[in-house]
N, C-alpha and C positions, 0 to 999 in steps of 0.2 A: 249550738243555738239554744238560748235559754228556754226552759219549758213553758214559761208564761206566754210565749208567742203562739198564736193559733189562728185558724181560719174563722172569719166572721161572715155570716150570711144574714141579711136582714130578714126578719119575719114579715110575712105578708098574708093577707086574708083574701083579697079579691082580685089580685093581679097574678097572672100565670104566664110563664114564658116557656116555649118549647126548645128543641135542640137546634132549630135553624137559626143561625146567627147571620144577619144581613151584612154586618161588617166583615165577617170572616169570608162570606161568599164574594165580596168585592175583590179580594186579593188572592184567593186561593189558586187561581189559574197559573200565576207566576210567583210563587212564594219567595224565592230567593231574589228574584228581580225586585219584588216589592219591598222586602225588608231592607235591601241596600238603598233603594231610592228614597224611602221614607226616613231611614235613620240618618243618612248622610245629610239630607236636606235639613233635618232638625238640628244637627250639629253645626252646620254652616250658619244657621240662623242665630246662634248664640256664641259666636267667636269672641274670645276674651281679649286677645291682642292681635289686631289686624296687621301688624307688621310681620307676623309669623303664620304659617299655615295651621289650620285645624287638622288634627290627626284622628282618624277613626279606625279602630281595630275590631276585626271580626275573628273570634277564636273559639274553637270547640274545646270545652273542658268537660269534666264529669263530676258527678256527685253520688255518693253512696246513700241509698235509701235508709239503711239501718242507722246511719250516723245522724240523720235529720228526721226523726220520727214526727216532730211537730209539722214540718213542711209536708210530709207525705201522709199525714192524716187526711189529706185531700181525698184519699181512696174512699173513705166513708161517704163522702158527699157524691162521688161518682157512682158508687153502688146504689145510693138512694135515688139518683137521677135515673138509673137503669130500671129500678123497680117502679118508680113513679110514672115513667113513660113506656112501660113494657109493651103496651099495645101499639106503639108507634114504631114502625120498622126503621125509619131514619134514626130515631133516638136510640133504638136498641142496637143498631149497628155501630153508632158512634161510641156509646159508653161501654159496650162490650169490647171494642177496640182499645179504648183507654185502659181498661182493666187488664186486658191481655198484655199491653205494653208494660204495665207496672209489674205484672207477674213474671214476665220473661226477662226483665232487666233489673238486676240489683243495682247496677251502676247506671245512672241516668245521664244521658248526654245533654249538655247545655250549650247553646250558642250565646257567647258573651259578646255584646256589642258595647264597646267603650269609646268615649271621646275625650280628647285632651286639647288644651288651649281653648276651653269653653267655660261658660259661666256657671254651669250646673243649673239645677231647677229649684228655684226658691219656693218655700212653702209658707203660706199665710192661712191660718185656721179660719180667718174671717173673710177670705176672698176665694170664692170657688173658681175664679178664673186665673188664679196664680198658676205659674208653670207646672208645679207638681200636681196640684189638683186637676188641672186641665189634662195632663198626661194620663193620670190614673182614672179620669172620668170618661164620659162618653158624650160625643157631640159638643164638646166644649173646646174653644180655641183661645189660647192666651197670646197668640201671635200678633205682634204689632205691625205697623206699616213697614213694608220691606221684607217681611218674613216670608217663609215658603208657602204656607197654606192658611186658609181662613175658615175651614169647615170643622176641624177638630176630629175628623174620622180617620185620619191617616194612621194614627197609632194602632188601628185595627190590624195593620200589616204585621205587627210584632207577634200577634197571636197565631198567625197563619202557619208558620213552620212547626209549631208546637203540637205534639201528639196529645198533650194534656190541656191545651188552650190556656196556658198559665205562664205568667212572667213575674219576675222580681225586679225592682228598681232600687238602685242605690246611688245617691248623688251627694256631692259636697259643693257648697257655695262659699262665698267670702266669709272669712273668720273661722274657717274649718267647721262650719255647721254641717251636720249630716242629716239626711232623711232616707229612711228605708221602708219599703212596703211591697207587698206582693198582691197580684190580682189574678183571678181566674174567671173564665166566662163559661158557665155551664148551662143549667136550666132550672126551672122551679123543681123543688124536691121536698121531701118530708123528713125531718129529723125529730124523732119522738112524736109529740102531738102538734108540732109547729110546721107550717108550710114556709119554706125558705125561698128567697128570690134566686135569680140566676147568677148574680155577681157576688163572688166571694173576695174578701180582702184579708191578707195575711199580715198581722201586726200584733201589738200587745193590747191596746185598748180599742174600743169600738170607734173612737174618733181620733183621727190624726195618725200620721206615720211614726215610726220609731225615730227618736232623735238622739239617743245615747249610743255612741259608737260601741260601747261594751255590750249592748244588747243585740248587736248585729253579728251574725256569723263571720268568722275571720275571712272566709273566701269571698264574702260579699261586701267587705269594707272598702270604701274609696280612700286613697292615700293622698290625692290632690284634687283640685277643683275639676269638676266635670261629672259625667253621668255614666253608669254602667246599667245596661238592661240585660237580664239573664232570661233567655227563652228556654223553658224546661221541656224536655222530652223531644229532642231532635230525632228525626228519622235517620236511618242508615242509608244515606244517599251518597254514592261515590262521586257524583258530579257536582255536589253543592258548591264547592269552592270555586270551580271553574265557572259555574253560572254566576256566582257573585262577582267574580273578576270581570266577566263580560258586562254585567250590569253597571259596575263602576265605570268601566271604559265608555259604555254607551251613554250613560247619563251625566257623568261628571268629568269628562275629559277636559273641558274648558277650565273648570276649577283647579284641576291638577296642573294643567298647562300654565295657568296664571299664578302658580305657587300659593294657592289659597287652600289646598287640600293635599294631605298625604294619607295613604291607605295601607293597612296591613291586613292580610287575610291568611289565617292558619286554620286549616280544616283537615279532614282525613285525606284529602287528595291534593292540597296545595299548601305552600308556605311562601308567600309573596309579599314583598314590601315595595311600594312604588311611589314616586314623586315626579316632579317636572323633569328631573334629570334622566330617568330611565323610562318615562312614559312611552316614548316612541318605540323603544325596544320591546316593551311588553305589548304594545299595540300591534307590532309586527308579528309577534309570536302568536297572539290569539286571533288576529285578523290579518293573515298573510296577503289577502286580496283586498281590493278597494270596493268592489261591487257589492251591493245589497241584493238579496233575493227574497222572493215572496212579497206579500202586501205589507203596507206600512203597519197594519194592525198586528202582524206577526212579530212580536218583540224578539223572539229567539232568532229571527233572521236579520235583525238590525246589525249594521256595521258602522262604527264611528270613524273609521280611518280617513275617508275622504273629507269629512267635515273638519276633522282635526288638521289635516293638511291645508285646507282652505284658509284656516286662521294662522297656522304656524308659518306658512310660506307666502302670506299675503303680500302682493306687490313685487315679488322677486322675479316674476316673469309674466308674460301675457296670459298664461294659463291660470294665474292666481290674481283675482281682481278684488279690490277693496273699495267700498264706498263708506267713508268714515266722517263725512262732513255734512250729513243730512239730518234734518230735524222735521219731525211730524208735528202737525198743529196741536194735537192732544198729548201725544206720548213724549214729545221732545226729542233730544238727540238719540239717534240709533246708528247701528253699524250693520253693514251687509257685506258678507264675504262670498265669493264665488270661485270655485275650482272647476275648471273644464278639462275633461278627459273622456275619450271615447269609451262608451260602455257604462258610465255612471248613470244612475237611475232617475235623474232629473228631479231631485228632491231637495227641499229646504228644511233645515232644522231650526226650531224657534226656541229662544232662550231669553230669560230676564235676569234679574240681579243675582239670584242664588247660583247662577252659572250651571244650571241643570237643564238637560234636554226636556222640554215640555211635550212637544209633539213634532211631527213632520208632515209635510204635504208634498204632493207631486204636481208640477206644472210643466207640461211639455211645450214650453215656449221656445226653448232651444234644446239641442240634443247633447247629452253627455255632460252633466254638471252635478255638483253638490254645493249647496249654498247654506249659509248660516246667518240668521237674523238675530241680532242681540239688542235688547233694550234694557240697560242697567242703570239708567239715571233714576233718582228717587221718585219723582212724580210719575213717570211713565211706568216704572215697576209697580207702583201701587195700583194704577189702573188695571194693569194686566193681572196682578194678584187677585183683584176682585173678580175678574172674568174667568179665573181658573176654576175647574170643577174639583170635587173631592179627591179624585184620583190623580190630580195634577197632570192631566194629559190633554187638555184643550183650553183654548181661550174663546169664550162665547159670551155675548151680552146677557143671555138668559141666565147665566150662572150668577149674576150680580143680584144680591138679595136685599130686601127691605128698603127699596128706593121707589120713588115715584116714576111714572111713565116719562115725565119730562127729564128727570135725572138719567133715566136709562138711555136717552138719546145720545148722551155723551159717550157711552160705551159702544153703542152701535156705530157711531162715527169713528171711534178709535179702531174698531174691528175693520171697518171699510178702508180706513187709511192704511192699515197694514197690508191688506189684500192688494190695494192699488199700488202701493209703494213697491212691493216685491215683484208684482207683474211688470211695472214700468222699468225697474232695474234690469230684470231679465230680458225684456224687449230691447233695452238700450244696448245690451251686449250682443244680441242676435242681429241688431241692425234694423229690426222691425220698427217702423214709426219714425225713423230718422232719415230715411232716404227720400229721393225726389218723387214727385207726383207725376202721373200721366192721366189726363182726363180723356175718357172715352165717351163719345156721344151716346146717351141713353143708358150708360152704365149705372147711374144712380137708381134707375128703376129696378135694378136687380141686386143691390148691395145687401139687402136684408136677408139673413140666413135663418129661416124658421127652425125652431127647436125640434120639429117633427123629424128632421134629418137625423137627429140623435136618438129618437125613440127606439127602444128595443135593441140598442146596439150591443147589449150583452150577447145577442145571437151571433155576433161576429167574433171569431176566436181572437183573443189578445187585443181587444179594443183599447185596453189601458197601456199597451205598448207604445213606446215613443216612435214618432216619425222624426225626420231630421229638421231641426230649427223650425218648428211649426208655430202657429199663433194660438195662444190660449184664449178660450172663451172668457169674456169679461163677466159672465154671469155665474161663474162657479164660486162655491163657498170657500172660505179660508181653510176649513177643516177637511177639504176634499182629499181623498187618498187614492183614487183610481181613475175614473172616467174623466178625461180632460180633452177638450176639443183641440186638436193639434193643427189642422188646416181646415178652414172653411172657405171654399171658393165658389163664387157664382159665375157661371159661364154664359157667354153670349152678350153681344152688343147690338144695338139697333142698327139695321143695315141702311146704307145709302143707295144700294143698287141690288139687283138680283144676285150679285156675287159680293159677299161680304167677308170681313175678317172676324175672327173670334179670339179673344184674349182673356187671360186670367186677370182677376181684379187686383192682383198683387204686382202687376207689371210696373217696372220702374225704368227711368232714364237717367243715365249718369250725370247729365248736365244739371239736374235739379230743377229744370224749368217745367212749367205746365205745357203739355203738348197735346195737340188734337190729332188723333189717328184717323187718317183719311184713306180711302181706297175705293175706286169705282163710284157709281152714283152720280148725282147731279154736279154740275160744275161748281167749283169752289174758288172763284176768282182766279188769281194768277197761280195759286199753288196746285190747282187741278183743273185746268181749263178744258181738258178733253179726257174725262175719266174712263179708264179701261182696266179690266182686271189685270193684276200683275202676273207675269209669267214666272216669277221667281218665288221660291219658298218664303212664306211670311216670316218676319222677325218683329216681334212686338216691341223691341227696343229701339226701332228706328221709325222716324216719321213716314207715314204713307205706306209702310210695308204691309203685305197681305199674306195670310196663310194660303198654302197651296190647296185649294178646295177641289179644283177640277170641275168639269161641267156637270150639271145635274145634282149638285149637293147644296143643301141649305142648312145653315147653322140652326141648331135647336137649343132651347133654354133648359139647362139642367143645373142642379146643385150637387156638389161633390165634396167628398172627404175621403182621404186615403188612410188606411190603418195598416201599419207594418206589423207582421207577426213572424214567428219562426216555427217551422215544422222540421221533419226529419231530413229534408233536402236543403234546408237553409231558410233565407229570408223570402217571404212572399208579401205582396201588397194586396189588400182587399180594397177595391174601389167601391165606396158607398155612393151610389148615384141616385138622386131624387129627381124624378121627372114629373112635370105638371100634367102630362098626358102620355098615352102610349105612342111609341114610335117603332117602326120596322126599318130594316135596311140601314141601321145606324153604323156610322164609322166614328171611332174616337181616336184622337191623337194625343199621346202622352209625352210630356217633357219633364225634365228634372231641373229644379231651381237650385242654385248654390247660394252661399252666404252673400256674395257680392251682386246677386241679381241676375247673373248670366244663366241662360238655358243650357243644359248639358244633354248630349245625345244619349238615348237609351236603346237597348236592344231587348225586345221581349222574346223569351225563349219558351214561355208556357202561358196559356190562358185557358180558363175553364169554360169560356163561351166564345163564339165567333171564330174568325180566322185572323191570326196575328202575322204581321209582316213588318219588320223593323220596329218602329215605335208606335205603330197603329194596329187597331183591331177593327175588322169590318164584319159585315153580315150579322150585326147584333140586333136583338129585339129588346126594347125597354118597356116594361110595364109602367102604368101610371103609379106613382108612389116610389117606394124604395126598391132599388136593384143593387145586387152585390156581385161584383166580378173579381175573380182572383187572377192576378198576373204575377209572373216571376221574371226578373231581369237577369241578364247574363253576368252582371258584376257581383250579385249576391249581397248587396248592402242596402240599407234603408235610404229613402229619398224623400225630399219634399217634391210633390208632384203637381204639375199643371195639366189640365185636361181641356181639350176642345172637342165638341160633339157636333156631328152633322148627320143629316138624313138624306139618303139617296132618293131622288125623285125620277 
């Protein structure tokens, strides 16, 4: 590398920067995940020929310090940073670590990230927003409509894996024009009598990148259009390659499946090339199971396999459902894929035009599914791009900047439309909302489920666990990742007589007609001229049927939600019961609902309160407010539960 190339740091007088780098902090928790996610997204944004896939290569190479003295003159600036900030422990630890790395490694590891079938990064000395200036700058975005991001901070991910916080960039555009430059992110320091700023640039002149290919070191020269980013000072991490592969699969499986992306990863631990032909094979190797574990925020627990299958096998069986003819008012055409299988975590993955997983949510509307929402038309993609945050892991209206409150309403509506659409599609699969109605006299007085039922539910183990085919609360946010209402049931109807029936608000009749449930009480013309309590066990699916109450029992009004959890013995159900007043001598009867609306018998084998017999628990005391009762059934599986409550008098 020619000797005239060197590091330039601007001289400053009144502005000082410490060792803490907010951009670095944004991505350091998952460095390999972040670098893969950011770099591939950038490459997909600048595809040269859309008839062929973009190729992105991640490769570990090395460079000898002694052969590149100009580049490693960076040591002088690191030493100055250590001296300048010697009283700050964070800075002292950081720069001591950098010097130790340089002293112990004559051969410096580099992660080379190169893309092919891309346009390269154009440089314009008069446009600070041109692609090259944008990438080398801070907080500047050159991305146009349809591109991956709009904040300009994503390039911070490239510095995270570097022990030296340093990168080099080499790019070639049309006409074989080349641009080369390096950048480091240190802190304010002193060279001679001058105070230098935190950002250093490696080049020939103080303005502009290197443009003569002969001035660029041989190992850094591009031979075809595209861009190479060299991340200096890689750690000795034996799992880096596997983590990068998992990040590629988690974030870009759709782009690979659609033959828009090929990836090559060559590190100390892996040597893998994959495309749409061997995607499933590699997916099976790295993710032999379909289930995800941990919370949605735990990226290392993500598993793309079920979402990939939802798209690949869409429409091939009843387990793979596709909605591809829907259009939202603001976003336009969208697609929604659902794969149903017992044990899946009831999550939806959201994507837009770059075919990258942006985020996931949990909705326990039905049990055992993985879904994929895709909006990749131009107009809808632009709306979602504006709603994306700097880390590209959420869509929220408040992320849209520099617009009026009136304009913001458009994004709020788009946000709500997505939430409503996904909820409705999942409900349509579970059958919720599409079945017949049953009208129960007085039921309207009890249909509102107050939110206090959900207060402090974190005290119940496993509140976020799924129940079977529950109903999701309509008030949850799009970005919700854990607590979801799975069943909200208001129990008790207004009685016609001293002996009454009690039904769940979700009762349905197969005929689809509105029905009046009668039993006892005053005469009801010809249908009930001489009302008497039924001697048979009640069945809420038949007109006039009554629950078997027995003498001296009165229905009581409670609100109820089941939460299925797992302990060392298997599945248990926590019954969260909200009572408006205290009751003693309470009997509760528990039934299980199925997908077709039929009640199924249950056998209780354990309850932590009262006495259990068959599907009932007696001798209970309910306090005013929230009560939690643990029950275990003999079949050991999760259920949608229906509950009736009575008080012995």
